[in-house]
DSSP file (Angstrom, degrees, kcal/mol; ACC not computed):
  #  RESIDUE AA STRUCTURE BP1 BP2  ACC     N-H-->O    O-->H-N    N-H-->O    O-->H-N    TCO  KAPPA ALPHA  PHI   PSI    X-CA   Y-CA   Z-CA
    1    1 A X              0   0    0      0, 0.0     2,-0.2     0, 0.0   160,-0.1   0.000 360.0 360.0 360.0 130.6    2.7    3.8   14.3
    2    2 A X        -     0   0    0     34,-0.1     2,-0.6     1,-0.0    34,-0.2  -0.530 360.0-142.5 -72.7 133.2    2.1    1.3   11.5
    3    3 A X  E     -a   36   0A   0     32,-3.4    34,-2.3    -2,-0.2     2,-0.4  -0.862  19.7-152.5 -96.1 121.1    4.8   -1.1   10.6
    4    4 A X  E     +a   37   0A   0     -2,-0.6    79,-2.2    32,-0.2    80,-1.5  -0.830  16.0 179.4-109.1 132.6    4.9   -1.7    6.8
    5    5 A X  E     -ab  38  84A   0     32,-2.6    34,-2.2    -2,-0.4     2,-0.5  -0.988   4.3-171.6-122.6 125.3    6.2   -4.9    5.0
    6    6 A X  E     -ab  39  85A   0     78,-2.2    80,-3.1    -2,-0.4     2,-0.4  -0.987  12.2-148.6-123.4 136.1    6.2   -5.4    1.2
    7    7 A X  E     -ab  40  86A   0     32,-2.2    34,-2.1    -2,-0.5     2,-0.4  -0.775  16.4-163.4 -93.5 138.3    7.0   -8.7   -0.4
    8    8 A X  E     +ab  41  87A   0     78,-2.7    80,-2.1    -2,-0.4    81,-0.3  -0.984  20.2 151.4-134.2 125.1    8.7   -8.7   -3.8
    9    9 A X  E     -a   42   0A   0     32,-1.8    34,-1.9    -2,-0.4    35,-0.3  -0.586  57.6 -81.0-126.6-162.7    9.2  -11.3   -6.5
   10   10 A X  S    S+     0   0    0     32,-0.3    34,-2.4    -2,-0.2    33,-0.5   0.988 114.7   8.5 -61.7 -66.4    9.5  -11.0  -10.3
   11   11 A X  S    S-     0   0    0     31,-0.2    36,-0.3    32,-0.2    31,-0.2   0.476  87.8-124.9-100.9 -11.8    6.0  -10.6  -11.7
   12   12 A X  S    S+     0   0    0     29,-0.3    30,-0.1    59,-0.1    60,-0.1   0.782  88.7  92.3  72.4  20.3    3.9  -10.3   -8.6
   13   13 A X  S    S+     0   0    0     39,-0.1    40,-1.6    58,-0.1    43,-0.2   0.567  90.3  22.4-119.3 -21.8    1.6  -13.2   -9.5
   14   14 A X  S  > S+     0   0    0     38,-0.2     4,-1.4    42,-0.1     5,-0.1   0.713 123.8  16.0-115.0 -82.7    3.2  -16.3   -7.8
   15   15 A X  H  > S+     0   0    0      1,-0.2     4,-2.4     2,-0.2     5,-0.2   0.909 121.0  49.0 -71.9 -45.7    5.6  -16.0   -4.8
   16   16 A X  H  > S+     0   0    0      2,-0.2     4,-2.8     1,-0.2     5,-0.2   0.912 113.1  46.9 -68.6 -44.7    5.1  -12.5   -3.4
   17   17 A X  H  > S+     0   0    0      1,-0.2     4,-1.9     2,-0.2    -1,-0.2   0.861 112.2  52.1 -61.3 -31.8    1.3  -12.6   -3.4
   18   18 A X  H  X S+     0   0    0     -4,-1.4     4,-2.4     2,-0.2     5,-0.2   0.934 111.3  45.5 -72.2 -40.8    1.5  -15.9   -1.7
   19   19 A X  H  X S+     0   0    0     -4,-2.4     4,-2.5     1,-0.2     5,-0.2   0.903 111.7  54.5 -60.6 -41.6    3.9  -14.5    1.0
   20   20 A X  H  X S+     0   0    0     -4,-2.8     4,-1.8     2,-0.2    -1,-0.2   0.886 110.7  43.9 -56.1 -42.8    1.6  -11.6    1.4
   21   21 A X  H  X S+     0   0    0     -4,-1.9     4,-1.5     2,-0.2    45,-0.3   0.920 115.8  46.1 -73.1 -47.3   -1.4  -13.8    2.0
   22   22 A X  H  X S+     0   0    0     -4,-2.4     4,-1.7     1,-0.2    -2,-0.2   0.879 115.1  46.9 -67.2 -37.8    0.4  -16.2    4.4
   23   23 A X  H  X S+     0   0    0     -4,-2.5     4,-2.1    -5,-0.2    -2,-0.2   0.873 108.3  54.1 -79.8 -30.0    2.0  -13.4    6.4
   24   24 A X  H  X S+     0   0    0     -4,-1.8     4,-2.5    -5,-0.2    -1,-0.2   0.838 108.0  52.0 -58.0 -38.7   -1.2  -11.4    6.7
   25   25 A X  H  X S+     0   0    0     -4,-1.5     4,-2.8     2,-0.2    -2,-0.2   0.922 111.8  46.2 -61.2 -47.4   -2.8  -14.6    8.1
   26   26 A X  H  X S+     0   0    0     -4,-1.7     4,-1.3     2,-0.2    -2,-0.2   0.846 111.2  50.7 -59.3 -41.9    0.1  -14.8   10.6
   27   27 A X  H  <>S+     0   0    0     -4,-2.1     5,-2.7     2,-0.2     6,-0.5   0.941 112.5  47.4 -67.6 -50.4   -0.1  -11.2   11.5
   28   28 A X  H ><5S+     0   0    0     -4,-2.5     3,-1.8     1,-0.3    -2,-0.2   0.919 111.1  51.4 -60.7 -46.4   -3.9  -11.4   12.1
   29   29 A X  H 3<5S+     0   0    0     -4,-2.8    -1,-0.3     1,-0.2    -2,-0.2   0.782 107.4  52.7 -59.6 -24.9   -3.6  -14.5   14.2
   30   30 A X  T 3<5S-     0   0    0     -4,-1.3    -1,-0.2    -3,-0.5    -2,-0.2   0.342 115.3-115.4 -94.4   6.5   -1.0  -12.9   16.3
   31   31 A X  T < 5S+     0   0    0     -3,-1.8    -3,-0.2    -4,-0.1     3,-0.2   0.735  87.7 111.6  71.8  25.8   -3.3   -9.9   17.0
   32   32 A X    >>< +     0   0    0     -5,-2.7     3,-2.8    -6,-0.2     4,-1.9   0.407  34.1 110.3-109.0   2.1   -1.0   -7.5   15.1
   33   33 A X  T 34 S+     0   0    0     -6,-0.5    -1,-0.1     1,-0.3    -5,-0.1   0.761  79.3  48.8 -61.1 -28.5   -3.2   -6.7   12.2
   34   34 A X  T 34 S+     0   0    0     -3,-0.2    -1,-0.3     1,-0.2    -2,-0.1   0.547 116.7  44.5 -79.1  -6.8   -3.9   -3.1   13.3
   35   35 A X  T <4 S+     0   0    0     -3,-2.8   -32,-3.4     1,-0.2     2,-0.5   0.664 109.9  52.4-109.6 -20.8   -0.2   -2.5   13.8
   36   36 A X  E  <  -a    3   0A   0     -4,-1.9     2,-0.5   -34,-0.2   -32,-0.2  -0.941  62.5-160.1-125.5 129.1    1.4   -4.1   10.6
   37   37 A X  E     -a    4   0A   0    -34,-2.3   -32,-2.6    -2,-0.5     2,-0.4  -0.910  12.7-161.6-110.5 134.0    0.4   -3.4    7.0
   38   38 A X  E     +a    5   0A   0     -2,-0.5     2,-0.3   -34,-0.2   -32,-0.2  -0.928  19.0 148.6-120.6 133.1    1.3   -5.9    4.3
   39   39 A X  E     -a    6   0A   0    -34,-2.2   -32,-2.2    -2,-0.4     2,-0.3  -0.872  24.0-141.6-147.8-175.5    1.5   -5.6    0.6
   40   40 A X  E     +a    7   0A   0    -34,-0.3     2,-0.3    -2,-0.3   -32,-0.2  -0.974  16.0 170.3-151.2 157.6    3.4   -7.1   -2.4
   41   41 A X  E     -a    8   0A   0    -34,-2.1   -32,-1.8    -2,-0.3     2,-0.3  -0.887  24.2-116.2-150.2 178.0    5.0   -6.1   -5.8
   42   42 A X  E     -ac   9  73A   0     30,-1.2    32,-3.2    -2,-0.3   -32,-0.3  -0.859  15.3-131.3-120.3 164.3    7.1   -7.2   -8.5
   43   43 A X  S    S+     0   0    0    -34,-1.9     2,-0.3   -33,-0.5   -32,-0.2   0.685  95.2  41.3 -82.1 -16.7   10.4   -6.1   -9.9
   44   44 A X  S    S-     0   0    0    -34,-2.4     3,-0.3   -35,-0.3    -2,-0.1  -0.823  77.4-129.2-127.8 164.3    9.1   -6.1  -13.5
   45   45 A X    >   +     0   0    0     -2,-0.3     3,-1.2     1,-0.2   -34,-0.1   0.175  69.5 116.4-102.3  17.4    5.7   -4.8  -15.0
   46   46 A X  T 3  S+     0   0    0      1,-0.2    -1,-0.2   -36,-0.2   -35,-0.1   0.832  87.9  24.7 -53.4 -38.6    4.8   -8.0  -17.0
   47   47 A X  T >  S+     0   0    0     -3,-0.3     3,-2.5   -36,-0.3    24,-0.4   0.166  80.0 152.5-116.3  14.9    1.6   -8.9  -15.1
   48   48 A X  T <  S+     0   0    0     -3,-1.2    24,-0.2     1,-0.3     3,-0.1  -0.231  74.8  17.1 -56.4 142.6    0.6   -5.4  -13.7
   49   49 A X  T 3  S+     0   0    0     22,-3.0    -1,-0.3     1,-0.3     2,-0.2   0.391 100.9 119.0  77.0   1.6   -3.3   -5.5  -13.2
   50   50 A X    <   -     0   0    0     -3,-2.5    21,-3.0    21,-0.1    -1,-0.3  -0.578  65.9-114.0 -92.5 163.3   -3.5   -9.2  -13.4
   51   51 A X        -     0   0    0     19,-0.2    19,-0.2    -2,-0.2     2,-0.1  -0.264  51.2 -72.9 -75.5 173.3   -4.9  -11.5  -10.6
   52   52 A X        -     0   0    0     17,-0.5   -38,-0.2    15,-0.3    -1,-0.2  -0.481  66.0 -83.2 -65.4 140.7   -2.5  -14.0   -8.8
   53   53 A X    >>  -     0   0    0    -40,-1.6     4,-2.2     1,-0.2     3,-1.2  -0.157  41.7-122.6 -40.0 130.8   -1.5  -17.0  -10.9
   54   54 A X  H 3> S+     0   0    0      1,-0.3     4,-2.2     2,-0.2    -1,-0.2   0.740 113.1  56.9 -56.2 -23.5   -4.4  -19.6  -10.6
   55   55 A X  H 3> S+     0   0    0      2,-0.2     4,-1.6     1,-0.2    -1,-0.3   0.769 106.2  46.9 -77.5 -29.4   -2.1  -22.0   -9.3
   56   56 A X  H <> S+     0   0    0     -3,-1.2     4,-2.5   -43,-0.2     5,-0.2   0.929 112.3  51.9 -70.8 -51.9   -1.0  -19.7   -6.5
   57   57 A X  H  X S+     0   0    0     -4,-2.2     4,-2.9     1,-0.2     5,-0.3   0.944 110.0  50.0 -53.0 -53.4   -4.8  -19.0   -5.8
   58   58 A X  H  X S+     0   0    0     -4,-2.2     4,-2.3     1,-0.2    -1,-0.2   0.882 111.8  45.6 -56.5 -43.3   -5.5  -22.9   -5.6
   59   59 A X  H  X S+     0   0    0     -4,-1.6     4,-1.4     2,-0.2    -1,-0.2   0.933 114.6  48.9 -72.0 -44.4   -2.6  -23.7   -3.2
   60   60 A X  H  <>S+     0   0    0     -4,-2.5     5,-3.0     1,-0.2     4,-0.3   0.929 113.6  45.2 -63.5 -45.2   -3.5  -20.8   -0.9
   61   61 A X  H ><5S+     0   0    0     -4,-2.9     3,-1.7     1,-0.2    -1,-0.2   0.905 108.1  57.1 -59.1 -43.3   -7.2  -21.7   -0.9
   62   62 A X  H 3<5S+     0   0    0     -4,-2.3    -1,-0.2    -5,-0.3    -2,-0.2   0.834 111.6  43.6 -56.6 -30.9   -6.5  -25.3   -0.3
   63   63 A X  T 3<5S-     0   0    0     -4,-1.4    -1,-0.3    -3,-0.2    -2,-0.2   0.383 122.1-106.8 -96.8   2.8   -4.6  -24.2    2.8
   64   64 A X  T < 5 +     0   0    0     -3,-1.7     2,-0.3    -4,-0.3    -3,-0.2   0.725  70.0 141.0  79.7  23.1   -7.3  -21.7    3.9
   65   65 A X      < -     0   0    0     -5,-3.0    -1,-0.3    -6,-0.2   -43,-0.1  -0.703  57.0-104.4 -98.1 155.1   -5.6  -18.5    3.1
   66   66 A X        -     0   0    0     -2,-0.3   -41,-0.1   -45,-0.3   -42,-0.1  -0.400  30.3-168.0 -70.4 146.7   -7.2  -15.3    1.6
   67   67 A X        +     0   0    0     -2,-0.1   -15,-0.3   -46,-0.0     2,-0.3   0.321  34.4 132.1-131.0  11.8   -6.5  -14.8   -2.2
   68   68 A X        +     0   0    0    -17,-0.1     2,-0.3   -47,-0.0    -2,-0.1  -0.487  32.9 143.0 -73.3 125.5   -7.5  -11.4   -3.3
   69   69 A X        -     0   0    0     -2,-0.3   -17,-0.5   -17,-0.1     2,-0.3  -0.970  35.8-167.0-168.2 144.4   -4.7   -9.8   -5.3
   70   70 A X        -     0   0    0     -2,-0.3   -19,-0.2   -19,-0.2   -22,-0.1  -0.982  34.9-117.6-138.6 125.6   -4.0   -7.6   -8.2
   71   71 A X        +     0   0    0    -21,-3.0   -22,-3.0   -24,-0.4     2,-0.3  -0.282  38.8 163.0 -68.4 143.8   -0.2   -7.4   -9.6
   72   72 A X        -     0   0    0    -24,-0.2   -30,-1.2   -23,-0.1     2,-0.4  -0.887  35.0-109.2-145.7 177.5    1.8   -4.2   -9.5
   73   73 A X  B     -c   42   0A   0     -2,-0.3     2,-0.2   -32,-0.2   -30,-0.2  -0.891  35.6-108.6-118.0 142.8    5.4   -3.2   -9.9
   74   74 A X        -     0   0    0    -32,-3.2     2,-0.4    -2,-0.4   -33,-0.1  -0.557  30.2-151.2 -75.5 136.5    7.5   -1.9   -7.0
   75   75 A X    >   -     0   0    0     -2,-0.2     3,-2.9     1,-0.1     4,-0.3  -0.880  17.8-129.5-115.0 140.6    8.3    1.8   -7.2
   76   76 A X  G >  S+     0   0    0     -2,-0.4     3,-1.8     1,-0.3     4,-0.4   0.824 106.0  65.8 -57.2 -29.5   11.5    3.2   -5.6
   77   77 A X  G >  S+     0   0    0      1,-0.3     3,-0.9     2,-0.2     4,-0.4   0.739  84.6  73.5 -71.3 -15.0    9.5    5.9   -3.9
   78   78 A X  G X  S+     0   0    0     -3,-2.9     3,-0.6     1,-0.2     4,-0.3   0.634  75.7  80.4 -76.0  -6.6    7.8    3.2   -1.8
   79   79 A X  G X  S+     0   0    0     -3,-1.8     3,-1.4    -4,-0.3    -1,-0.2   0.896  85.4  60.8 -56.6 -42.0   11.1    2.8    0.2
   80   80 A X  G <  S+     0   0    0     -3,-0.9    -1,-0.2    -4,-0.4    -2,-0.2   0.784 110.0  39.4 -64.2 -27.8   10.1    5.8    2.2
   81   81 A X  G <  S+     0   0    0     -3,-0.6     2,-0.4    -4,-0.4    -1,-0.3   0.310 102.4  79.9-102.3  11.0    6.9    4.2    3.4
   82   82 A X    <   -     0   0    0     -3,-1.4   -77,-0.2    -4,-0.3     3,-0.1  -0.951  49.4-169.6-121.1 139.9    8.1    0.6    4.0
   83   83 A X  S    S+     0   0    0    -79,-2.2     2,-0.3    -2,-0.4   -78,-0.2   0.771  83.4  22.5 -89.5 -27.2   10.0   -0.6    7.1
   84   84 A X  E     -b    5   0A   0    -80,-1.5   -78,-2.2     2,-0.0     2,-0.5  -0.993  61.2-165.4-147.1 128.4   10.9   -4.0    5.6
   85   85 A X  E     -bd   6 109A   0     23,-2.2    25,-2.2    -2,-0.3     2,-0.8  -0.962  17.4-153.9-120.4 109.0   11.1   -5.0    1.9
   86   86 A X  E     -bd   7 110A   0    -80,-3.1   -78,-2.7    -2,-0.5     2,-0.2  -0.757   3.8-157.6 -96.5 112.6   11.1   -8.7    1.6
   87   87 A X  E     -bd   8 111A   0     23,-3.2    25,-2.7    -2,-0.8    26,-0.3  -0.600  10.2-151.0 -79.2 138.8   12.8  -10.3   -1.5
   88   88 A X  S    S+     0   0    0    -80,-2.1    37,-2.7    -2,-0.2     2,-0.3   0.643  78.2   7.8 -88.6 -14.7   11.8  -13.8   -2.5
   89   89 A X  S >> S-     0   0    0    -81,-0.3     4,-1.4    35,-0.2     3,-0.5  -0.972  83.8 -95.9-157.1 172.7   15.2  -14.6   -4.1
   90   90 A X  H 3> S+     0   0    0     -2,-0.3     4,-3.1     1,-0.3     5,-0.2   0.778 118.6  60.1 -63.3 -34.3   18.6  -13.2   -4.5
   91   91 A X  H 3> S+     0   0    0      1,-0.2     4,-2.2     2,-0.2    -1,-0.3   0.930 108.6  46.2 -61.1 -43.5   17.9  -11.6   -8.0
   92   92 A X  H <> S+     0   0    0     -3,-0.5     4,-2.3     2,-0.2    -2,-0.2   0.856 108.5  55.2 -63.8 -36.0   15.1   -9.6   -6.3
   93   93 A X  H  X S+     0   0    0     -4,-1.4     4,-2.8     2,-0.2     5,-0.3   0.955 111.6  44.2 -64.0 -56.3   17.4   -8.6   -3.4
   94   94 A X  H  X S+     0   0    0     -4,-3.1     4,-2.0     1,-0.2    -2,-0.2   0.945 115.9  47.0 -53.2 -48.7   20.0   -7.2   -5.9
   95   95 A X  H  X S+     0   0    0     -4,-2.2     4,-1.5     1,-0.2    -2,-0.2   0.912 114.0  46.7 -67.8 -40.9   17.5   -5.4   -8.0
   96   96 A X  H  X S+     0   0    0     -4,-2.3     4,-2.0     1,-0.2    -1,-0.2   0.918 111.4  50.6 -70.9 -44.8   15.7   -3.9   -5.0
   97   97 A X  H  < S+     0   0    0     -4,-2.8    -1,-0.2     1,-0.2    -2,-0.2   0.784 110.7  51.3 -69.0 -24.2   19.0   -2.8   -3.4
   98   98 A X  H  < S+     0   0    0     -4,-2.0    -1,-0.2    -5,-0.3    -2,-0.2   0.811 109.7  49.2 -69.6 -30.7   20.0   -1.1   -6.6
   99   99 A X  H  < S+     0   0    0     -4,-1.5    -2,-0.2    -5,-0.2    -3,-0.2   0.761  84.3 111.7 -84.4 -26.0   16.8    0.7   -6.8
  100  100 A X     <  -     0   0    0     -4,-2.0   -23,-0.1     1,-0.1   -24,-0.1  -0.138  63.5-144.8 -50.0 137.0   16.9    1.9   -3.2
  101  101 A X  S    S+     0   0    0    -25,-0.3     2,-0.3     1,-0.0    -1,-0.1   0.765  80.3  28.5 -76.5 -22.7   17.3    5.7   -3.2
  102  102 A X  S  > S-     0   0    0      1,-0.1     4,-2.7     0, 0.0     5,-0.1  -0.884  79.4-116.2-136.2 159.4   19.6    5.6    0.0
  103  103 A X  H  > S+     0   0    0     -2,-0.3     4,-1.5     2,-0.2    -1,-0.1   0.916 120.1  56.0 -68.8 -36.4   22.0    3.2    1.7
  104  104 A X  H  4 S+     0   0    0      1,-0.2     4,-0.4     2,-0.2    -1,-0.2   0.879 106.5  47.7 -56.2 -40.3   19.4    3.2    4.6
  105  105 A X  H >4 S+     0   0    0      1,-0.2     3,-1.8     2,-0.2     4,-0.4   0.914 107.0  55.9 -69.5 -43.0   16.6    2.1    2.2
  106  106 A X  H >< S+     0   0    0     -4,-2.7     3,-1.1     1,-0.3    -1,-0.2   0.825 101.7  59.4 -59.4 -27.1   18.8   -0.7    0.8
  107  107 A X  T 3< S+     0   0    0     -4,-1.5    -1,-0.3     1,-0.2    -2,-0.2   0.644  91.9  68.2 -73.1 -12.3   19.2   -2.0    4.3
  108  108 A X  T <  S+     0   0    0     -3,-1.8   -23,-2.2    -4,-0.4     2,-0.4   0.637  82.1  92.7 -74.7 -16.0   15.5   -2.4    4.6
  109  109 A X  E <   +d   85   0A   0     -3,-1.1     2,-0.3    -4,-0.4   -23,-0.2  -0.640  52.2 165.9 -89.1 129.4   15.6   -5.3    1.9
  110  110 A X  E     -d   86   0A   0    -25,-2.2   -23,-3.2    -2,-0.4     2,-0.4  -0.945  39.5-109.1-137.1 158.2   16.0   -8.9    3.2
  111  111 A X  E >   -d   87   0A   0     -2,-0.3     3,-1.6   -25,-0.2   -23,-0.2  -0.745  25.5-135.1 -85.6 134.6   15.5  -12.3    1.8
  112  112 A X  G >  S+     0   0    0    -25,-2.7     3,-1.6    -2,-0.4    -1,-0.1   0.911 103.2  54.2 -52.0 -44.7   12.4  -14.1    3.2
  113  113 A X  G >  S+     0   0    0     10,-0.7     3,-0.9     1,-0.3    -1,-0.3   0.488  84.7  81.8 -79.8   1.9   14.2  -17.4    3.8
  114  114 A X  G <  S+     0   0    0     -3,-1.6    -1,-0.3     1,-0.2    -2,-0.2   0.489  91.3  57.3 -77.2   0.3   16.8  -15.6    5.9
  115  115 A X  G <  S+     0   0    0     -3,-1.6     2,-0.7    -4,-0.2    34,-0.3   0.438  88.7  90.1 -96.4  -9.8   13.9  -16.0    8.5
  116  116 A X    X   -     0   0    0     -3,-0.9     3,-2.1     1,-0.1     4,-0.4  -0.836  65.2-152.4-101.3 115.3   13.8  -19.7    8.2
  117  117 A X  G >  S+     0   0    0     -2,-0.7     3,-0.5     1,-0.3    -1,-0.1   0.788  93.7  49.3 -55.7 -32.8   15.9  -21.8   10.4
  118  118 A X  G 3  S+     0   0    0      1,-0.2    -1,-0.3    -3,-0.1    -5,-0.0   0.485  87.2  87.1 -84.5  -2.3   16.2  -24.7    8.1
  119  119 A X  G X   +     0   0    0     -3,-2.1     3,-2.0    -6,-0.2    -1,-0.2   0.803  59.3 174.6 -72.2 -24.8   17.2  -22.7    5.0
  120  120 A X  T <  S-     0   0    0     -3,-0.5    -1,-0.2    -4,-0.4    -4,-0.1  -0.346  72.2 -23.3  55.4-129.1   20.8  -22.7    5.7
  121  121 A X  T 3  S+     0   0    0      1,-0.1     2,-1.3    -2,-0.1    -1,-0.3   0.561 119.1  91.6 -85.7  -4.9   22.6  -21.1    2.8
  122  122 A X    <   +     0   0    0     -3,-2.0    -1,-0.1     1,-0.2     0, 0.0  -0.666  47.3 155.7 -88.4  82.3   19.8  -21.9    0.3
  123  123 A X        +     0   0    0     -2,-1.3   -10,-0.7     2,-0.1     2,-0.3   0.448  35.5 101.4 -98.7  -1.3   17.9  -18.5    0.8
  124  124 A X        -     0   0    0     -5,-0.1     2,-0.7   -35,-0.1   -35,-0.2  -0.663  63.0-145.1 -87.6 144.4   16.1  -18.4   -2.5
  125  125 A X        -     0   0    0    -37,-2.7  -110,-0.1    -2,-0.3     3,-0.1  -0.939  35.0-124.3 -92.2 106.8   12.4  -19.3   -2.9
  126  126 A X        -     0   0    0     -2,-0.7     2,-0.7     1,-0.1    13,-0.1  -0.121  20.0-107.2 -56.8 146.7   12.3  -20.9   -6.4
  127  127 A X    >   -     0   0    0      1,-0.1     3,-0.5  -113,-0.0    -1,-0.1  -0.615  28.8-171.4 -77.7 114.8   10.1  -19.6   -8.9
  128  128 A X  G >   +     0   0    0     -2,-0.7     3,-1.4     1,-0.2     8,-0.2   0.469  57.4 102.6 -83.5  -0.2    7.3  -22.0   -9.4
  129  129 A X  G 3  S+     0   0    0      1,-0.3    -1,-0.2     6,-0.1   -74,-0.1   0.830  85.1  40.2 -54.7 -43.7    5.8  -20.3  -12.5
  130  130 A X  G <  S+     0   0    0     -3,-0.5    -1,-0.3     5,-0.0     2,-0.1   0.430 110.5  64.5 -95.3   4.8    7.2  -22.6  -15.1
  131  131 A X  S <  S-     0   0    0     -3,-1.4     2,-0.1     1,-0.2    -3,-0.0  -0.275  85.0 -84.3-110.5-164.7    6.7  -25.9  -13.3
  132  132 A X    >>  -     0   0    0     -2,-0.1     3,-1.1   -77,-0.0     4,-0.7  -0.103  54.9 -75.2 -94.8-174.8    3.7  -27.9  -12.1
  133  133 A X  H >> S+     0   0    0      1,-0.2     4,-2.0     2,-0.2     3,-1.0   0.859 122.4  67.1 -58.6 -37.0    1.6  -27.8   -8.9
  134  134 A X  H 3> S+     0   0    0      1,-0.2     4,-2.1     2,-0.2    -1,-0.2   0.835  93.8  58.5 -57.8 -30.9    4.2  -29.4   -6.8
  135  135 A X  H <> S+     0   0    0     -3,-1.1     4,-2.5     1,-0.2    -1,-0.2   0.865 107.1  49.0 -61.6 -35.1    6.4  -26.3   -7.2
  136  136 A X  H <X S+     0   0    0     -3,-1.0     4,-2.0    -4,-0.7    -2,-0.2   0.848 109.6  50.3 -77.7 -34.4    3.6  -24.2   -5.7
  137  137 A X  H  X S+     0   0    0     -4,-2.0     4,-1.5     2,-0.2    -1,-0.2   0.870 111.5  49.0 -63.4 -38.4    3.2  -26.6   -2.8
  138  138 A X  H  X S+     0   0    0     -4,-2.1     4,-2.5    -5,-0.2     3,-0.3   0.956 111.0  50.7 -61.9 -55.1    7.0  -26.4   -2.2
  139  139 A X  H  X S+     0   0    0     -4,-2.5     4,-2.3     1,-0.2    -2,-0.2   0.843 107.2  52.8 -54.8 -39.7    6.9  -22.6   -2.3
  140  140 A X  H  X S+     0   0    0     -4,-2.0     4,-2.8     2,-0.2    -1,-0.2   0.879 106.7  52.9 -61.6 -38.3    4.1  -22.5    0.1
  141  141 A X  H  X S+     0   0    0     -4,-1.5     4,-2.3    -3,-0.3    -2,-0.2   0.919 111.0  47.3 -54.6 -50.4    6.0  -24.6    2.6
  142  142 A X  H  X S+     0   0    0     -4,-2.5     4,-2.1     1,-0.2     5,-0.2   0.903 113.2  47.6 -66.1 -40.0    9.0  -22.3    2.3
  143  143 A X  H  X S+     0   0    0     -4,-2.3     4,-2.4    -5,-0.2    -2,-0.2   0.942 112.2  49.6 -61.4 -45.5    6.8  -19.2    2.8
  144  144 A X  H  X S+     0   0    0     -4,-2.8     4,-1.0     1,-0.2    -2,-0.2   0.879 112.0  48.1 -67.2 -37.4    5.0  -20.7    5.8
  145  145 A X  H  X S+     0   0    0     -4,-2.3     4,-0.8     1,-0.2     3,-0.4   0.910 113.9  45.1 -67.0 -42.2    8.2  -21.7    7.4
  146  146 A X  H  X S+     0   0    0     -4,-2.1     4,-3.1     1,-0.2     5,-0.2   0.834 103.2  66.6 -68.4 -35.8    9.9  -18.2    7.0
  147  147 A X  H  X S+     0   0    0     -4,-2.4     4,-3.1    -5,-0.2    -1,-0.2   0.848  94.1  57.6 -58.1 -33.4    6.8  -16.4    8.1
  148  148 A X  H  X S+     0   0    0     -4,-1.0     4,-2.1    -3,-0.4    -1,-0.2   0.990 112.0  40.6 -58.4 -59.0    7.2  -17.8   11.6
  149  149 A X  H  X S+     0   0    0     -4,-0.8     4,-2.2   -34,-0.3    -2,-0.2   0.886 115.6  51.5 -54.6 -45.3   10.6  -16.2   11.9
  150  150 A X  H  X S+     0   0    0     -4,-3.1     4,-2.8     1,-0.2     5,-0.2   0.937 105.8  54.4 -67.8 -35.4    9.6  -13.1   10.2
  151  151 A X  H  X S+     0   0    0     -4,-3.1     4,-2.8    -5,-0.2     5,-0.2   0.889 105.5  52.5 -59.3 -36.1    6.7  -12.6   12.4
  152  152 A X  H  X S+     0   0    0     -4,-2.1     4,-2.2    -5,-0.2    -1,-0.2   0.933 111.6  48.3 -67.2 -40.9    8.8  -12.8   15.5
  153  153 A X  H  X S+     0   0    0     -4,-2.2     4,-1.8     2,-0.2    -2,-0.2   0.964 113.5  45.4 -52.5 -59.1   11.1  -10.1   13.9
  154  154 A X  H  X S+     0   0    0     -4,-2.8     4,-2.7     1,-0.2     5,-0.2   0.865 109.9  53.5 -56.6 -45.1    8.3   -7.9   13.1
  155  155 A X  H  X S+     0   0    0     -4,-2.8     4,-3.6    -5,-0.2     5,-0.2   0.937 108.9  51.6 -58.4 -45.0    6.6   -8.4   16.5
  156  156 A X  H  X S+     0   0    0     -4,-2.2     4,-2.1    -5,-0.2    -2,-0.2   0.907 111.9  45.7 -56.0 -42.9    9.9   -7.3   18.1
  157  157 A X  H  X S+     0   0    0     -4,-1.8     4,-1.3     2,-0.2    -1,-0.2   0.893 113.8  48.5 -73.7 -36.8   10.1   -4.2   16.0
  158  158 A X  H  X S+     0   0    0     -4,-2.7     4,-1.4     2,-0.2     3,-0.4   0.946 113.5  46.9 -70.2 -46.4    6.4   -3.2   16.6
  159  159 A X  H  X S+     0   0    0     -4,-3.6     4,-0.7     1,-0.2    -1,-0.2   0.857 108.4  57.0 -69.9 -28.1    6.7   -3.7   20.3
  160  160 A X  H  < S+     0   0    0     -4,-2.1     3,-0.3    -5,-0.2    -1,-0.2   0.808 105.5  50.4 -62.5 -31.5   10.0   -1.7   20.3
  161  161 A X  H  < S+     0   0    0     -4,-1.3    -1,-0.2    -3,-0.4    -2,-0.2   0.805 103.6  59.5 -73.2 -32.0    8.1    1.2   18.8
  162  162 A X  H  <        0   0    0     -4,-1.4    -1,-0.2     1,-0.2    -2,-0.2   0.707 360.0 360.0 -67.2 -26.0    5.4    1.0   21.5
  163  163 A X     <        0   0    0     -4,-0.7    -1,-0.2    -3,-0.3    -2,-0.2   0.449 360.0 360.0 -91.9 360.0    8.0    1.5   24.2
């Protein structure tokens, strides 16, 4: 049975496609790519149909990650087909939990940096959209760190389903 993870930010052109690409690479490297399905979406529809922000693409390509992406908005019906919905900041967490059709669906929503040991109480991945290239580099570092812990959690869930 496939385990499904969706990353969500505001417009689905910066943070969530970055997290999707990075996590997909980790899942593939771990040999779980046939067992884990990964996608991303936004809480709003401002950029639906657009490619990822060119600065996101540049940072991902510079670090060797795949960059194919088209923005879309998260639909509440998707909760039924997602095991985990990863919010990139606390505003996304609140929006997604309010959107969730059931309390069980609301419990599927987690903050990405809650999987990063060094995050402490600072669990938001700042939006790099209005800043310069350094913000995108910082975003990638946060996503990469959190992806390690997220992978461990997803691996445990996938292995738990197999037994």
